[in-house]
N, C-alpha and C positions, 0 to 999 in steps of 0.2 A: 644089822647095820655094818657097813664096811669098816675095816681097820684104818684109822687115820693117824699119820705121824706128821708133826709139824716141827721143823727146826727153827729156832728163834734166837734172838739176842736181846739182852736187857735194853729197854728204852727204844725199841724199834717200833715206829708208828705203823709201818706196813704189817708187821707181825700182829700188832693189836687189832688192826683192821680185819685181817684174815681170821683171827680168833673170834672177833665179834660176829662175823658172818656165820662161822661154824656154830657158835653158841646160839645164834638166832634160829638155826636149823635144828637145834637140839642134838647136834652131833657130838659124840664123845671122841676125844682125841688124846693122843699122848704128845706132850710138849717136850722137846729136847732142847735145853738151853745150851747154846754153844758159845756164849759170851767169852768164856776163857779158853776157847779152842779145845784141844784135847781129843780124846777118843771119839766123842760124839760128833765133832766136826769132821774127823776122818771118816766116820760112818756115813755122814751126809754126803761127803765127796765120793765115797765108793758107790753110793746109790745114784748120785747125779754128778758125774765127773766134771761137767762144765759149770756147775753152780758156784757162784762166788758171792751171792747176796742171800739175805734172809728176808722173809721166810722161804723155806723150801717145804712144799707140801706134797705128801704122798697119800693117795687113797687106794687102799689095797696095794697092788703091785704097780699101780700107775703113778708116774711122776707128773704132778699137776703143774709145778713151777711155783711162782710166787703169788702174792696177794692179787695182782692184776689179773692173772690167769684164772684164779679161783673166782673172782668177781665176774669175769667174762663167761665162765661156765654157768654161773647163776643167771646172768642176763639172757643167755641162750636157752635157759630152761633145762640144762643138762646136769646141773649139780645134784638135784634130788635123786635122779636115776643112779648116779655114781654112789651117793651116800647109802642108797637102799641095798646095794649089792652085798 
C-alpha cells in the first residue's frame, strides 16, 4: 500500500472527513498535526508551497490536495489505484 501523509489541525471538519474516507478504505496514514505551526507546518509548505489550508494529503510523492480532491478521486474511481501503489 502507498505511503500516505495527511497534515491536519485540531477541530478541522474537512480533516475528519478525509480521515474517515481513508479509514473506510483501510488505508494506513501518518497524521501530522500542524495546529501550533512549527516545523511540521514548514514541512507541509515545502512539499506544497501554495497550500494554505488543511488537510493537505500526499499519497506517495503525489500531492492530492485537500478533502474535496480526495473525495473527487474516490468518485472518479481513481483512489483505490493510488492507494494500491
